N, C-alpha and C positions, 0 to 999 in steps of 0.2 A: 685352722693351724698352718695350713701351706701358705695362706696369705701372710700370716704373721712372720713366717720365716722370710718370704721375699722382702717385707718392710724392713725386717732388722738388718738383713745383708746388704741392701740397697743404701740404708742409712749408714752402716759401717763404712761402705765404700766411699760414701760422700764425706765422711768426717773421719779420716784416718788418724787424726791427731786429737781426737776428742779429750782423751785423759789428760794430754799435756795443756790443751787449751783451758779446760776447766780447773785444772790444779793451779796453772799460773794465775787465771783470773781471781780465784779466790784467795791465793796467796798474797797477791798484790793489794787486793782490797782490805785484807786484814792487816797487812803491814801499814797501809795509809792510815788506818783507823787506830793504830797505836796497839794492836792486840799483841800480848806477849804469848805467842803460841809456840808449840813444840814442832809440829809439822803439819802439812797439808798433803793429803794422799787422794787422788782421784783414781776411779777404775770405772771401766765399762763393762756391764754385765755380759757374760759370754752366753752363746746361744743355747747352750744346754741348761743353763741356770735360768734363763728367760723362760724357756719352754716348760720347764719344771714348774716355774710359779704360775704360768698361764694355765695349766692344767689343775690347779687347785680348786677344791669344791668346799664349800661350807657344810655344817651339819645337816642342813636341809637337802643336800645333794646338789643345791645350785652352784653354778659357776661363780667363784669370788670376783673373778676379772672377766665378765662377759664380752668385754671389748679390750682384749689385752693390750693392744698398743696404744690406746687411748687410757686406759685404766691403770696400767703399771706405771709409775712414775720414778722408779729408781734403775732405769736404764743406765743412767750416768749417776754415780754415787761419789760423794766427797766426804772425807773424814778429816775433821779438825781436831787435833789434840792440844790442849793448853795445859800450862803447869800448875794453875790453880784456878778453883772454880769462880773466882771474881771476874775473870776475864770472859766467862761464858756469856753472860748478858751483853758485854761490849761487842763480842764476835757476833751474836745474834742480831743486835741493833744494826750493825754495818750491812749484814747480809739482807735484813728486812727492808732497808732502805734503798737497796739496789737492785732488787728483784721483786716480782709479784709474788706474795705468799699465798701458797695453796693450802698449806697445813703446817702447824706448829704444835708439837707435842712434847712436853717435859717428861721423860720417862722417869727422871729422878725424883720429881715431885710426886709422880704417881705411886712410885714405890713407898715413899715416906707417907702419903696419906694412907695407904693400905697398912701402915705400922710395921713394915718389914724392911729388911735390907736386901739389896741385890742389884740388878742391872741399872746403870746411871748414865744417862745421855740426854741430849736435846736433839730431837729430829725435826727437820724442816724440809717440806716440799717446796721448791721454788721454781719459778718460771722466767725465763729470759724475755723481757719485755722492753718496752720504750724506756723505763728506769734504767736500763742496762745499756743504753746506746752508746755511751761513752767507754765501755769495757771492750777494748779493741779485740781482744782474744775471742770474744763471743759473737762478733758481728754476724758470723753465719749461722747462729743458733736461736734466731728470734722464733719464740713460741715454744722452745724445747723446756720440758720441765725435768728437774734432777733433785735428788735427795742429798741433804748435807746432814751428818751427825757431829755434834760438837760435845766433846767430853774431855776430863781430864786425862793426863797420862796414866794415873792410877786407875781410874775408871776403865780405861781402854785395856790395861793389862789384865784386869779382872774378867772383863768381858770376852777377850781373845782366849784366856785360858778355860774359862767356862763353856765356851762354844766348842772348843777343842775337845774337852771331856764329854759332853752332852751329845754332840751332834756329829762329830767328825769320826768317832770311833766305832759308830755302829751299834752302841749299847742301847737297848730298849729300856732297861730299868737301871737307874743310878742307886749305888749303895746309899741308904739314908745317911750314913756317916759322911759321906761326899757332900751331900746337901747341906748338913749342918756346918761342915768345915767351910763351904762357900759362903754361907750366911755369916759366919764369924768373920771371915776374911773381908766380906762386904762392909760389915760394921767398922772394922779396923781401917779399912780405905777411906770410909766417910770421916772418921777422926782425923786421920793423916791429911786429907784435904782440907780440914778445918784449919789444922796447924799451919799448912803451907799459906793459907789466906791470911793468917795472922802474921806470918813471916813477910809476906807481900806487903802489908799494910805498914810495918815496922821499917822496912827497908828505907835507907837514907834519910830518916826523920832526924838523925842526929848530926848531919853532915852540913858543913857550912862553906861554900866556896869562896875563896879569896882571890883577889888579882893575880896572886904569883902562883895559883894552881895551875899545873901544867894541863893544858886542853888535849886530852888524848881520848881514845875510844873507851878507855876503862874509867876515866873521870867523867866523861860527859854525862852518864846518866844522874849522878850525884850533883853536878853543876845545874843541870837542867831541872832537877827536883827543887832546887832552891830558887832558880830563876822563874820557874813557870808554875811551881807548887803542884797542885793536882788538877790544873786547868785543862791539861791535855794529856791523854794517856801515854805511858811509856811503851816502849817497843821491846822486841827481843834483843838480847845483849849483843848477839852477833851484827845486828843491824846498825848499831852505833858505830862501828868500823866504817860502813857505808857513808854514815852521816859526817864521820871526821874527815873522810876523803873529800867529800863535796865541800865541806867548810874550808879545809886547806886549799882546794883548787881556786876558790874565790877569795882567798887571802884572810879568812877568818880563823885566826890561830889562838887568840887569848880570851879570857873569860870577859874582859871589858868589851872586845869586839863583838862577841857573841851576845852580850847583855844589850849593847846597841841595836843588834839586829832584831831583838825580841821587843821592839816597840808596839805598845798596846795600839797606837793609831794605825800602824802598818799591819798589825794582826787582824784588825777589824776590816781594813780596806781589802785584805787578800780573802777572808772570809765572805765578805760581801760579793767580791767579784766571782769567785769560784763556787758559792753556794753549795758547799759540801753536802752530800747526802747523808753524811755520818759525821759524828764528832772527830776531827782530824787528830791523829797521833803526833807526838812531838816531831818526828823525823819527817813526816809529810808536810807539816806546817813550816819547818825550817826550810825545807827544799823549795816550797813556795815563796817564802819570804827571801830566799837568795834569787829565785826567778824575778821576783819583783824588783829587786834592788839592781841586778846585773842584766836582765833581758837575755837577748840572744847570746850574749857572752857566757851565760851561765850554761846554756845549752851546749855551746861549743866547748866549755872546759870540762863539763860533767856528763856529757851525753853518752860516754862509754864506760861510765863508772857503774857498778852493780851487777846484778846477777843476769840482767835482761838488757845487754847494750843494744840489742837490735830494736827493741820497742820503746826504751825510754826516751830518745829524741822526739819521737812522735807524740808521746804522752805530754812531754814538756811543751813542744810547739803547740798543742791545742790549749793548755793551760795559758800559755802566753798570749795566745789570741784573746782569750777571754779577758785577761787583764788589760789588754790593749783596747778592747770594746769599753770595758769600765773605766779606761783612762786613769789607772792607778800606778802605772810604772813610774819609777823615780824621774826618769828623763822625759816623760810625756804627760806630766800632770800639767793642767792649766796654769798653775801658780808658778810653773818654771818657765813659762813661755813669755 
């Protein structure tokens, strides 16, 4: 166990920003994939928790983790909460295409198969590998495994309260009435999640953008629903403010100008050049279409817009290089010479 402590503290000293790095990487990845998530929270397991887990034994008295440093995969844990359950497979797909998948367990499906109500979440054990090479925040974590839990906000609220009652208060035996109440609450939460899914499916279906609709962060989701349909996932509502800012910076301020930007030939050119690991969301797609149209000028005008202005110019520069290699930029295509 002394060896485990040395490994743990050495790793912590070498990666003092691990929580920030993994949180930012997963958040950016999901935003690019158009996942409408509530929040992403990353944490590094503290030493006391890791030691307690390492000491666990099975019913047969054998160590559950005979080689703790190699066998325990949630030293770094990331929790993703989404507003409705239809976003969960989109989030999982983006993560699976960006990391090596060691394990994938659908706890919600397991509960349903057993015929009960209770804990709902999807757990992934992922490893940073060559598929993650373009995720700048994780460049120093090659070979590191981590856990991601994806659940709805309602599932998360149930799980947090249930964990607080059962485990944090030191009560060995829980009143059967409490068990029954948790089961009833889990059933109601499942029904509420189904209603949220229906609301998400109905959103924007009756809206029709016209040329005189003001292009704002508030109108963008509805406009894009009509211009793109369901071809590319929508994103979080607050991210459309970022999209409006970069559109305005490049002079795209009307519905007609946006419609012109969303040319099918241009979209396929961008997808072919960048070879997305995941199905890009609306905001990532439009950012790349602007980069294709305006090149370095787009980086100069929008590089400091967004939540991570220190890393955005580098991300854009790498994507611009791929476009130049594919010769799809508007001013560098062979037919323009």
